[in-house]
Each structure stands twice: as C-alpha cells, then as structure tokens.
N, CA, C and O atoms as CSV, one atom per row, in Angstrom:
chain,resi,resn,atom,element,x,y,z
A,1,MET,N,N,0.840,-1.166,0.000
A,1,MET,CA,C,0.000,0.000,0.000
A,1,MET,C,C,0.889,1.234,0.000
A,1,MET,O,O,1.908,1.299,0.687
A,2,GLU,N,N,0.467,2.210,-0.795
A,2,GLU,CA,C,1.223,3.447,-0.927
A,2,GLU,C,C,0.665,4.486,0.051
A,2,GLU,O,O,-0.541,4.733,0.081
A,3,VAL,N,N,1.544,5.088,0.845
A,3,VAL,CA,C,1.139,6.130,1.787
A,3,VAL,C,C,1.859,7.416,1.398
A,3,VAL,O,O,3.089,7.471,1.383
A,4,ILE,N,N,1.085,8.444,1.085
A,4,ILE,CA,C,1.634,9.737,0.687
A,4,ILE,C,C,1.260,10.744,1.763
A,4,ILE,O,O,0.079,10.953,2.038
A,5,ILE,N,N,2.261,11.368,2.371
A,5,ILE,CA,C,2.039,12.357,3.414
A,5,ILE,C,C,2.624,13.676,2.930
A,5,ILE,O,O,3.804,13.757,2.589
A,6,SER,N,N,1.789,14.704,2.906
A,6,SER,CA,C,2.272,16.001,2.444
A,6,SER,C,C,1.704,17.102,3.322
A,6,SER,O,O,0.720,16.908,4.036
A,7,GLY,N,N,2.342,18.254,3.254
A,7,GLY,CA,C,1.889,19.412,4.010
A,7,GLY,C,C,1.600,20.562,3.072
A,7,GLY,O,O,2.372,20.842,2.155
A,8,ARG,N,N,0.503,21.212,3.301
A,8,ARG,CA,C,0.137,22.387,2.515
A,8,ARG,C,C,0.552,23.608,3.321
A,8,ARG,O,O,-0.073,23.940,4.328
A,9,HIS,N,N,1.608,24.274,2.872
A,9,HIS,CA,C,2.177,25.421,3.579
A,9,HIS,C,C,2.620,25.030,4.988
A,9,HIS,O,O,2.495,25.810,5.932
A,10,LEU,N,N,3.136,23.816,5.110
A,10,LEU,CA,C,3.521,23.274,6.403
A,10,LEU,C,C,4.585,22.210,6.179
A,10,LEU,O,O,4.462,21.390,5.269
A,11,ASP,N,N,5.625,22.216,7.002
A,11,ASP,CA,C,6.636,21.162,6.950
A,11,ASP,C,C,6.199,20.022,7.862
A,11,ASP,O,O,5.906,20.242,9.038
A,12,VAL,N,N,6.154,18.819,7.329
A,12,VAL,CA,C,5.755,17.648,8.104
A,12,VAL,C,C,6.988,17.127,8.831
A,12,VAL,O,O,7.971,16.746,8.194
A,13,THR,N,N,6.943,17.110,10.160
A,13,THR,CA,C,8.074,16.658,10.959
A,13,THR,C,C,8.154,15.129,10.946
A,13,THR,O,O,7.211,14.443,10.551
A,14,GLU,N,N,9.283,14.626,11.381
A,14,GLU,CA,C,9.474,13.167,11.459
A,14,GLU,C,C,8.511,12.543,12.468
A,14,GLU,O,O,8.035,11.425,12.265
A,15,ASP,N,N,8.223,13.263,13.552
A,15,ASP,CA,C,7.288,12.740,14.544
A,15,ASP,C,C,5.882,12.576,13.947
A,15,ASP,O,O,5.230,11.551,14.145
A,16,LEU,N,N,5.427,13.601,13.215
A,16,LEU,CA,C,4.118,13.508,12.562
A,16,LEU,C,C,4.112,12.401,11.519
A,16,LEU,O,O,3.147,11.644,11.410
A,17,HIS,N,N,5.190,12.311,10.756
A,17,HIS,CA,C,5.293,11.288,9.717
A,17,HIS,C,C,5.205,9.886,10.333
A,17,HIS,O,O,4.476,9.031,9.830
A,18,GLY,N,N,5.938,9.657,11.406
A,18,GLY,CA,C,5.905,8.358,12.088
A,18,GLY,C,C,4.548,8.050,12.686
A,18,GLY,O,O,4.082,6.912,12.631
A,19,TYR,N,N,3.911,9.068,13.259
A,19,TYR,CA,C,2.593,8.886,13.859
A,19,TYR,C,C,1.556,8.493,12.802
A,19,TYR,O,O,0.727,7.613,13.032
A,20,ILE,N,N,1.612,9.150,11.655
A,20,ILE,CA,C,0.675,8.835,10.575
A,20,ILE,C,C,0.942,7.447,10.012
A,20,ILE,O,O,-0.003,6.710,9.729
A,21,GLU,N,N,2.194,7.078,9.843
A,21,GLU,CA,C,2.535,5.733,9.354
A,21,GLU,C,C,1.986,4.664,10.302
A,21,GLU,O,O,1.476,3.634,9.860
A,22,GLU,N,N,2.096,4.919,11.602
A,22,GLU,CA,C,1.591,3.970,12.600
A,22,GLU,C,C,0.076,3.813,12.495
A,22,GLU,O,O,-0.440,2.700,12.584
A,23,ARG,N,N,-0.636,4.923,12.305
A,23,ARG,CA,C,-2.088,4.880,12.195
A,23,ARG,C,C,-2.546,4.231,10.880
A,23,ARG,O,O,-3.548,3.516,10.863
A,24,THR,N,N,-1.822,4.474,9.783
A,24,THR,CA,C,-2.226,3.890,8.502
A,24,THR,C,C,-2.025,2.379,8.492
A,24,THR,O,O,-2.732,1.668,7.779
A,25,ALA,N,N,-1.078,1.884,9.269
A,25,ALA,CA,C,-0.869,0.438,9.348
A,25,ALA,C,C,-2.114,-0.247,9.907
A,25,ALA,O,O,-2.448,-1.360,9.501
A,26,LYS,N,N,-2.797,0.414,10.835
A,26,LYS,CA,C,-4.019,-0.152,11.406
A,26,LYS,C,C,-5.136,-0.212,10.366
A,26,LYS,O,O,-5.911,-1.169,10.339
A,27,LEU,N,N,-5.219,0.810,9.510
A,27,LEU,CA,C,-6.233,0.788,8.447
A,27,LEU,C,C,-5.961,-0.320,7.440
A,27,LEU,O,O,-6.885,-0.950,6.926
A,28,GLU,N,N,-4.681,-0.550,7.167
A,28,GLU,CA,C,-4.318,-1.592,6.210
A,28,GLU,C,C,-4.699,-2.974,6.734
A,28,GLU,O,O,-5.084,-3.851,5.961
A,29,LEU,N,N,-4.591,-3.166,8.047
A,29,LEU,CA,C,-5.010,-4.443,8.633
A,29,LEU,C,C,-6.516,-4.638,8.507
A,29,LEU,O,O,-6.993,-5.763,8.357
A,30,GLU,N,N,-7.258,-3.542,8.567
A,30,GLU,CA,C,-8.717,-3.605,8.463
A,30,GLU,C,C,-9.162,-4.097,7.082
A,30,GLU,O,O,-10.050,-4.942,6.971
A,31,ASP,N,N,-8.530,-3.552,6.028
A,31,ASP,CA,C,-8.887,-3.949,4.665
A,31,ASP,C,C,-7.610,-4.061,3.834
A,31,ASP,O,O,-7.028,-3.038,3.475
A,32,PRO,N,N,-7.167,-5.261,3.525
A,32,PRO,CA,C,-5.924,-5.429,2.768
A,32,PRO,C,C,-6.024,-5.011,1.295
A,32,PRO,O,O,-5.012,-4.982,0.595
A,33,LYS,N,N,-7.233,-4.688,0.820
A,33,LYS,CA,C,-7.400,-4.300,-0.586
A,33,LYS,C,C,-7.188,-2.807,-0.812
A,33,LYS,O,O,-7.399,-2.318,-1.922
A,34,LEU,N,N,-6.775,-2.077,0.220
A,34,LEU,CA,C,-6.487,-0.658,0.060
A,34,LEU,C,C,-5.224,-0.487,-0.771
A,34,LEU,O,O,-4.233,-1.182,-0.545
A,35,THR,N,N,-5.252,0.433,-1.732
A,35,THR,CA,C,-4.096,0.627,-2.602
A,35,THR,C,C,-3.291,1.864,-2.240
A,35,THR,O,O,-2.062,1.849,-2.320
A,36,SER,N,N,-3.974,2.944,-1.840
A,36,SER,CA,C,-3.224,4.149,-1.489
A,36,SER,C,C,-3.969,4.984,-0.455
A,36,SER,O,O,-5.199,5.010,-0.406
A,37,ILE,N,N,-3.181,5.660,0.363
A,37,ILE,CA,C,-3.704,6.592,1.345
A,37,ILE,C,C,-2.918,7.882,1.190
A,37,ILE,O,O,-1.688,7.882,1.237
A,38,ARG,N,N,-3.642,8.985,1.005
A,38,ARG,CA,C,-2.995,10.284,0.876
A,38,ARG,C,C,-3.433,11.148,2.051
A,38,ARG,O,O,-4.629,11.332,2.278
A,39,VAL,N,N,-2.464,11.679,2.800
A,39,VAL,CA,C,-2.735,12.526,3.955
A,39,VAL,C,C,-2.182,13.909,3.654
A,39,VAL,O,O,-1.010,14.055,3.307
A,40,VAL,N,N,-3.033,14.927,3.790
A,40,VAL,CA,C,-2.615,16.308,3.561
A,40,VAL,C,C,-2.830,17.071,4.862
A,40,VAL,O,O,-3.950,17.146,5.368
A,41,LEU,N,N,-1.755,17.636,5.401
A,41,LEU,CA,C,-1.815,18.406,6.636
A,41,LEU,C,C,-1.657,19.884,6.298
A,41,LEU,O,O,-0.859,20.247,5.435
A,42,SER,N,N,-2.417,20.729,6.979
A,42,SER,CA,C,-2.289,22.170,6.750
A,42,SER,C,C,-2.615,22.923,8.036
A,42,SER,O,O,-3.151,22.363,8.993
A,43,HIS,N,N,-2.276,24.201,8.025
A,43,HIS,CA,C,-2.502,25.061,9.177
A,43,HIS,C,C,-3.077,26.377,8.672
A,43,HIS,O,O,-2.424,27.091,7.911
A,44,GLU,N,N,-4.298,26.700,9.092
A,44,GLU,CA,C,-4.944,27.951,8.700
A,44,GLU,C,C,-5.438,28.656,9.954
A,44,GLU,O,O,-6.198,28.093,10.741
A,45,ARG,N,N,-5.002,29.875,10.125
A,45,ARG,CA,C,-5.326,30.682,11.306
A,45,ARG,C,C,-4.991,29.889,12.557
A,45,ARG,O,O,-3.819,29.593,12.789
A,46,ASN,N,N,-5.958,29.543,13.356
A,46,ASN,CA,C,-5.692,28.778,14.582
A,46,ASN,C,C,-6.085,27.310,14.455
A,46,ASN,O,O,-6.098,26.588,15.452
A,47,TRP,N,N,-6.406,26.861,13.245
A,47,TRP,CA,C,-6.875,25.503,13.040
A,47,TRP,C,C,-5.797,24.638,12.413
A,47,TRP,O,O,-5.101,25.059,11.489
A,48,HIS,N,N,-5.670,23.426,12.929
A,48,HIS,CA,C,-4.824,22.401,12.321
A,48,HIS,C,C,-5.754,21.476,11.549
A,48,HIS,O,O,-6.681,20.903,12.122
A,49,ILE,N,N,-5.511,21.329,10.263
A,49,ILE,CA,C,-6.419,20.595,9.390
A,49,ILE,C,C,-5.725,19.343,8.862
A,49,ILE,O,O,-4.585,19.402,8.402
A,50,ALA,N,N,-6.415,18.225,8.932
A,50,ALA,CA,C,-5.931,16.964,8.373
A,50,ALA,C,C,-6.977,16.447,7.390
A,50,ALA,O,O,-8.156,16.330,7.726
A,51,GLU,N,N,-6.540,16.142,6.185
A,51,GLU,CA,C,-7.416,15.566,5.166
A,51,GLU,C,C,-6.851,14.214,4.780
A,51,GLU,O,O,-5.634,14.047,4.691
A,52,MET,N,N,-7.733,13.243,4.549
A,52,MET,CA,C,-7.297,11.924,4.107
A,52,MET,C,C,-8.142,11.466,2.939
A,52,MET,O,O,-9.356,11.665,2.902
A,53,HIS,N,N,-7.470,10.850,1.993
A,53,HIS,CA,C,-8.119,10.268,0.821
A,53,HIS,C,C,-7.630,8.827,0.721
A,53,HIS,O,O,-6.432,8.577,0.590
A,54,VAL,N,N,-8.556,7.890,0.784
A,54,VAL,CA,C,-8.226,6.464,0.748
A,54,VAL,C,C,-8.796,5.861,-0.524
A,54,VAL,O,O,-9.963,6.070,-0.854
A,55,HIS,N,N,-7.964,5.112,-1.233
A,55,HIS,CA,C,-8.400,4.445,-2.455
A,55,HIS,C,C,-8.103,2.959,-2.345
A,55,HIS,O,O,-7.094,2.542,-1.777
A,56,GLY,N,N,-9.004,2.183,-2.900
A,56,GLY,CA,C,-8.843,0.739,-2.908
A,56,GLY,C,C,-9.674,0.152,-4.023
A,56,GLY,O,O,-10.188,0.873,-4.879
A,57,LYS,N,N,-9.803,-1.158,-4.006
A,57,LYS,CA,C,-10.588,-1.841,-5.024
A,57,LYS,C,C,-12.064,-1.486,-4.831
A,57,LYS,O,O,-12.669,-1.848,-3.822
A,58,HIS,N,N,-12.638,-0.774,-5.806
A,58,HIS,CA,C,-14.032,-0.327,-5.772
A,58,HIS,C,C,-14.318,0.539,-4.546
A,58,HIS,O,O,-15.393,0.441,-3.954
A,59,LEU,N,N,-13.356,1.391,-4.162
A,59,LEU,CA,C,-13.501,2.162,-2.942
A,59,LEU,C,C,-12.775,3.498,-3.056
A,59,LEU,O,O,-11.634,3.552,-3.515
A,60,ALA,N,N,-13.426,4.560,-2.643
A,60,ALA,CA,C,-12.796,5.883,-2.534
A,60,ALA,C,C,-13.447,6.594,-1.355
A,60,ALA,O,O,-14.634,6.915,-1.395
A,61,LEU,N,N,-12.665,6.839,-0.307
A,61,LEU,CA,C,-13.171,7.484,0.894
A,61,LEU,C,C,-12.406,8.776,1.143
A,61,LEU,O,O,-11.206,8.852,0.879
A,62,ASN,N,N,-13.092,9.785,1.646
A,62,ASN,CA,C,-12.477,11.063,1.967
A,62,ASN,C,C,-12.965,11.520,3.329
A,62,ASN,O,O,-14.116,11.289,3.699
A,63,ALA,N,N,-12.067,12.181,4.082
A,63,ALA,CA,C,-12.451,12.744,5.372
A,63,ALA,C,C,-11.580,13.953,5.657
A,63,ALA,O,O,-10.450,14.053,5.181
A,64,LYS,N,N,-12.132,14.875,6.449
A,64,LYS,CA,C,-11.415,16.093,6.797
A,64,LYS,C,C,-11.738,16.440,8.235
A,64,LYS,O,O,-12.876,16.282,8.677
A,65,SER,N,N,-10.732,16.916,8.972
A,65,SER,CA,C,-10.945,17.283,10.360
A,65,SER,C,C,-10.171,18.553,10.684
A,65,SER,O,O,-9.029,18.723,10.257
A,66,GLU,N,N,-10.804,19.442,11.440
A,66,GLU,CA,C,-10.180,20.691,11.883
A,66,GLU,C,C,-10.222,20.736,13.400
A,66,GLU,O,O,-11.293,20.659,14.003
A,67,MET,N,N,-9.046,20.862,14.018
A,67,MET,CA,C,-8.961,20.906,15.479
A,67,MET,C,C,-7.901,21.930,15.891
A,67,MET,O,O,-7.211,22.509,15.053
A,68,ASP,N,N,-7.792,22.135,17.217
A,68,ASP,CA,C,-6.776,23.040,17.745
A,68,ASP,C,C,-5.391,22.412,17.754
A,68,ASP,O,O,-4.391,23.128,17.723
A,69,ASP,N,N,-5.316,21.092,17.795
A,69,ASP,CA,C,-4.053,20.364,17.874
A,69,ASP,C,C,-3.927,19.444,16.651
A,69,ASP,O,O,-4.905,18.821,16.238
A,70,MET,N,N,-2.725,19.363,16.078
A,70,MET,CA,C,-2.532,18.553,14.874
A,70,MET,C,C,-2.736,17.062,15.159
A,70,MET,O,O,-3.345,16.359,14.352
A,71,TYR,N,N,-2.238,16.580,16.285
A,71,TYR,CA,C,-2.398,15.161,16.608
A,71,TYR,C,C,-3.878,14.813,16.836
A,71,TYR,O,O,-4.331,13.739,16.442
A,72,ALA,N,N,-4.622,15.718,17.470
A,72,ALA,CA,C,-6.056,15.488,17.667
A,72,ALA,C,C,-6.781,15.489,16.323
A,72,ALA,O,O,-7.712,14.710,16.114
A,73,SER,N,N,-6.360,16.351,15.430
A,73,SER,CA,C,-6.956,16.398,14.096
A,73,SER,C,C,-6.683,15.108,13.325
A,73,SER,O,O,-7.566,14.591,12.641
A,74,ILE,N,N,-5.464,14.592,13.435
A,74,ILE,CA,C,-5.100,13.332,12.774
A,74,ILE,C,C,-5.922,12.184,13.352
A,74,ILE,O,O,-6.437,11.349,12.609
A,75,ASP,N,N,-6.044,12.143,14.684
A,75,ASP,CA,C,-6.846,11.093,15.319
A,75,ASP,C,C,-8.298,11.154,14.864
A,75,ASP,O,O,-8.910,10.124,14.582
A,76,SER,N,N,-8.841,12.352,14.795
A,76,SER,CA,C,-10.233,12.523,14.398
A,76,SER,C,C,-10.472,12.069,12.964
A,76,SER,O,O,-11.462,11.393,12.686
A,77,VAL,N,N,-9.577,12.434,12.055
A,77,VAL,CA,C,-9.759,12.051,10.651
A,77,VAL,C,C,-9.597,10.541,10.478
A,77,VAL,O,O,-10.279,9.943,9.645
A,78,PHE,N,N,-8.703,9.915,11.252
A,78,PHE,CA,C,-8.569,8.464,11.171
A,78,PHE,C,C,-9.811,7.768,11.713
A,78,PHE,O,O,-10.224,6.742,11.171
A,79,GLU,N,N,-10.413,8.303,12.770
A,79,GLU,CA,C,-11.635,7.711,13.302
A,79,GLU,C,C,-12.779,7.815,12.291
A,79,GLU,O,O,-13.551,6.872,12.120
A,80,LYS,N,N,-12.882,8.964,11.624
A,80,LYS,CA,C,-13.912,9.135,10.606
A,80,LYS,C,C,-13.731,8.118,9.474
A,80,LYS,O,O,-14.693,7.492,9.029
A,81,LEU,N,N,-12.493,7.965,9.019
A,81,LEU,CA,C,-12.242,7.022,7.927
A,81,LEU,C,C,-12.444,5.582,8.373
A,81,LEU,O,O,-12.917,4.752,7.597
A,82,HIS,N,N,-12.092,5.283,9.606
A,82,HIS,CA,C,-12.289,3.928,10.109
A,82,HIS,C,C,-13.779,3.588,10.118
A,82,HIS,O,O,-14.161,2.477,9.750
A,83,ARG,N,N,-14.633,4.545,10.542
A,83,ARG,CA,C,-16.078,4.319,10.535
A,83,ARG,C,C,-16.601,4.131,9.116
A,83,ARG,O,O,-17.440,3.263,8.871
A,84,GLN,N,N,-16.106,4.943,8.180
A,84,GLN,CA,C,-16.540,4.823,6.787
A,84,GLN,C,C,-16.131,3.466,6.212
A,84,GLN,O,O,-16.918,2.807,5.532
A,85,LEU,N,N,-14.900,3.060,6.491
A,85,LEU,CA,C,-14.392,1.786,5.982
A,85,LEU,C,C,-15.156,0.621,6.595
A,85,LEU,O,O,-15.505,-0.328,5.892
A,86,ARG,N,N,-15.420,0.680,7.895
A,86,ARG,CA,C,-16.158,-0.386,8.580
A,86,ARG,C,C,-17.568,-0.502,7.997
A,86,ARG,O,O,-18.062,-1.607,7.773
A,87,LYS,N,N,-18.216,0.649,7.752
A,87,LYS,CA,C,-19.554,0.646,7.182
A,87,LYS,C,C,-19.546,0.040,5.783
A,87,LYS,O,O,-20.441,-0.727,5.430
A,88,HIS,N,N,-18.540,0.382,4.991
A,88,HIS,CA,C,-18.422,-0.171,3.639
A,88,HIS,C,C,-18.236,-1.685,3.681
A,88,HIS,O,O,-18.883,-2.415,2.930
A,89,LEU,N,N,-17.356,-2.154,4.555
A,89,LEU,CA,C,-17.099,-3.593,4.651
A,89,LEU,C,C,-18.329,-4.339,5.176
A,89,LEU,O,O,-18.623,-5.445,4.723
A,90,ASP,N,N,-19.042,-3.741,6.123
A,90,ASP,CA,C,-20.259,-4.375,6.637
A,90,ASP,C,C,-21.319,-4.495,5.551
A,90,ASP,O,O,-22.026,-5.500,5.481
A,91,LYS,N,N,-21.432,-3.485,4.712
A,91,LYS,CA,C,-22.394,-3.554,3.614
A,91,LYS,C,C,-22.040,-4.678,2.650
A,91,LYS,O,O,-22.922,-5.387,2.166
A,92,LEU,N,N,-20.750,-4.841,2.372
A,92,LEU,CA,C,-20.332,-5.907,1.469
A,92,LEU,C,C,-20.681,-7.276,2.034
A,92,LEU,O,O,-21.161,-8.147,1.308
A,93,HIS,N,N,-20.444,-7.468,3.321
A,93,HIS,CA,C,-20.692,-8.772,3.924
A,93,HIS,C,C,-22.180,-9.020,4.150
A,93,HIS,O,O,-22.627,-10.163,4.055
A,94,ASP,N,N,-22.953,-7.986,4.445
A,94,ASP,CA,C,-24.379,-8.158,4.703
A,94,ASP,C,C,-25.168,-8.441,3.438
A,94,ASP,O,O,-26.194,-9.119,3.499
A,95,HIS,N,N,-24.725,-7.949,2.310
A,95,HIS,CA,C,-25.492,-8.108,1.084
A,95,HIS,C,C,-25.192,-9.406,0.338
A,95,HIS,O,O,-25.845,-9.714,-0.659
A,96,ARG,N,N,-24.244,-10.138,0.800
A,96,ARG,CA,C,-23.980,-11.432,0.176
A,96,ARG,C,C,-25.000,-12.434,0.694
A,96,ARG,O,O,-25.252,-12.513,1.896
A,97,VAL,N,N,-25.576,-13.189,-0.209
A,97,VAL,CA,C,-26.582,-14.171,0.167
A,97,VAL,C,C,-25.971,-15.555,0.005
A,97,VAL,O,O,-25.410,-15.885,-1.040
A,98,ASP,N,N,-26.087,-16.353,1.050
A,98,ASP,CA,C,-25.613,-17.727,0.999
A,98,ASP,C,C,-26.707,-18.562,0.350
A,98,ASP,O,O,-27.721,-18.866,0.978
A,99,LYS,N,N,-26.498,-18.931,-0.905
A,99,LYS,CA,C,-27.532,-19.629,-1.673
A,99,LYS,C,C,-27.871,-20.985,-1.065
A,99,LYS,O,O,-29.028,-21.404,-1.103
A,100,ASP,N,N,-26.885,-21.674,-0.508
A,100,ASP,CA,C,-27.153,-22.976,0.098
A,100,ASP,C,C,-28.083,-22.832,1.308
A,100,ASP,O,O,-28.978,-23.655,1.501
A,101,ALA,N,N,-27.879,-21.809,2.109
A,101,ALA,CA,C,-28.719,-21.605,3.290
A,101,ALA,C,C,-30.146,-21.275,2.875
A,101,ALA,O,O,-31.098,-21.733,3.506
A,102,VAL,N,N,-30.300,-20.490,1.826
A,102,VAL,CA,C,-31.634,-20.142,1.346
A,102,VAL,C,C,-32.333,-21.382,0.812
A,102,VAL,O,O,-33.506,-21.598,1.114
A,103,ASN,N,N,-31.645,-22.199,0.027
A,103,ASN,CA,C,-32.241,-23.418,-0.532
A,103,ASN,C,C,-32.573,-24.420,0.568
A,103,ASN,O,O,-33.617,-25.069,0.499
A,104,ASP,N,N,-31.723,-24.568,1.575
A,104,ASP,CA,C,-31.998,-25.479,2.673
A,104,ASP,C,C,-33.245,-25.042,3.434
A,104,ASP,O,O,-34.059,-25.873,3.836
A,105,GLY,N,N,-33.388,-23.747,3.626
A,105,GLY,CA,C,-34.562,-23.238,4.329
A,105,GLY,C,C,-35.829,-23.516,3.554
A,105,GLY,O,O,-36.849,-23.855,4.154
A,106,GLU,N,N,-35.799,-23.383,2.238
A,106,GLU,CA,C,-36.981,-23.662,1.422
A,106,GLU,C,C,-37.310,-25.141,1.445
A,106,GLU,O,O,-38.485,-25.503,1.502
A,107,ASN,N,N,-36.307,-26.009,1.402
A,107,ASN,CA,C,-36.542,-27.450,1.423
A,107,ASN,C,C,-37.123,-27.887,2.761
A,107,ASN,O,O,-37.963,-28.786,2.803
A,108,ASP,N,N,-36.687,-27.261,3.861
A,108,ASP,CA,C,-37.221,-27.616,5.167
A,108,ASP,C,C,-38.701,-27.266,5.257
A,108,ASP,O,O,-39.488,-28.032,5.813
A,109,GLU,N,N,-39.082,-26.115,4.713
A,109,GLU,CA,C,-40.489,-25.715,4.752
A,109,GLU,C,C,-41.344,-26.652,3.910
A,109,GLU,O,O,-42.455,-27.001,4.309
A,110,GLU,N,N,-40.837,-27.066,2.744
A,110,GLU,CA,C,-41.588,-27.973,1.880
A,110,GLU,C,C,-41.758,-29.332,2.527
A,110,GLU,O,O,-42.818,-29.945,2.396
A,111,SER,N,N,-40.738,-29.820,3.222
A,111,SER,CA,C,-40.829,-31.128,3.839
A,111,SER,C,C,-41.804,-31.114,5.020
A,111,SER,O,O,-42.493,-32.107,5.256
A,112,THR,N,N,-41.872,-30.015,5.757
A,112,THR,CA,C,-42.841,-29.952,6.866
A,112,THR,C,C,-44.253,-29.829,6.331
A,112,THR,O,O,-45.187,-30.359,6.933
A,113,ASP,N,N,-44.429,-29.141,5.214
A,113,ASP,CA,C,-45.760,-29.039,4.606
A,113,ASP,C,C,-46.205,-30.413,4.102
A,113,ASP,O,O,-47.374,-30.768,4.251
A,114,ALA,N,N,-45.299,-31.190,3.511
A,114,ALA,CA,C,-45.632,-32.513,2.992
A,114,ALA,C,C,-45.983,-33.450,4.150
A,114,ALA,O,O,-46.877,-34.284,4.008
A,115,GLU,N,N,-45.314,-33.334,5.264
A,115,GLU,CA,C,-45.601,-34.179,6.414
A,115,GLU,C,C,-46.969,-33.834,6.986
A,115,GLU,O,O,-47.715,-34.725,7.392
A,116,ASP,N,N,-47.305,-32.538,7.020
A,116,ASP,CA,C,-48.601,-32.118,7.539
A,116,ASP,C,C,-49.737,-32.656,6.670
A,116,ASP,O,O,-50.774,-33.054,7.199
A,117,GLU,N,N,-49.565,-32.674,5.364
A,117,GLU,CA,C,-50.600,-33.129,4.443
A,117,GLU,C,C,-50.814,-34.630,4.556
A,117,GLU,O,O,-51.939,-35.110,4.414
A,118,SER,N,N,-49.722,-35.388,4.814
A,118,SER,CA,C,-49.834,-36.847,4.874
A,118,SER,C,C,-50.528,-37.305,6.138
A,118,SER,O,O,-51.044,-38.422,6.174
A,119,GLU,N,N,-50.561,-36.500,7.160
A,119,GLU,CA,C,-51.176,-36.908,8.422
A,119,GLU,C,C,-52.615,-36.707,8.408
A,119,GLU,O,O,-53.289,-37.000,9.395
C-alpha cells in the first residue's frame, strides 16, 4: 500500500510522519485491498487541518478534520475514515446471500408441509 504524506504550507516533521505511518498500518489491517492513502496536513489561522483520501478496489473514501491540535486532528480524521471503511465492509458482507442456506430453508419448509398433508 502506498502512503503519501504532504503538508500544505507546512513542513511535516518526522514525529508527525511516524505517527501517521503507525495509524495507517491499522487501516491496512482492516482492509488489505487498500491501494493508497494520501494525507494532507495544513494550518490555517488557529486551526490544524488533516485531510485523508483512501483508495482501494471499488472504494474511494475522503475525510477532513479541523482541530486546535494537529495530533487530535489526525486522530479525528482516522476515526472518521475507520467508521466509513467499517460501514463499507459491513455492507459488502451483509449483502452477500448464501444460496445454500436459502435453498436449505426452502426445502425444510416444503418437507414440513408434505408431512402435515400426509397426516
């Protein structure tokens, strides 16, 4: 997975870079099909802004957070993306239908109806 960290009118320190790398590793464990994560950090007036763009197979997620502290902003944007990713993965798993389970359920109902009629 490709991780791109950049600063808009801001120099990204080694501490921030390491912190973001540590957090992105957790996202990669959540979904191994992620291809790239782009993090853009900026500072406007008194706000520290963190933006994230995540791309993967059939997936594009974006989040933005503005806080007083850069680390709090990074944490907030990662939490937002984690919720979005979790929701996406849950939708994928919930919408899959196990055809064998559906067919077994129909056969069970037919067999109980046939038994009721024979009695």
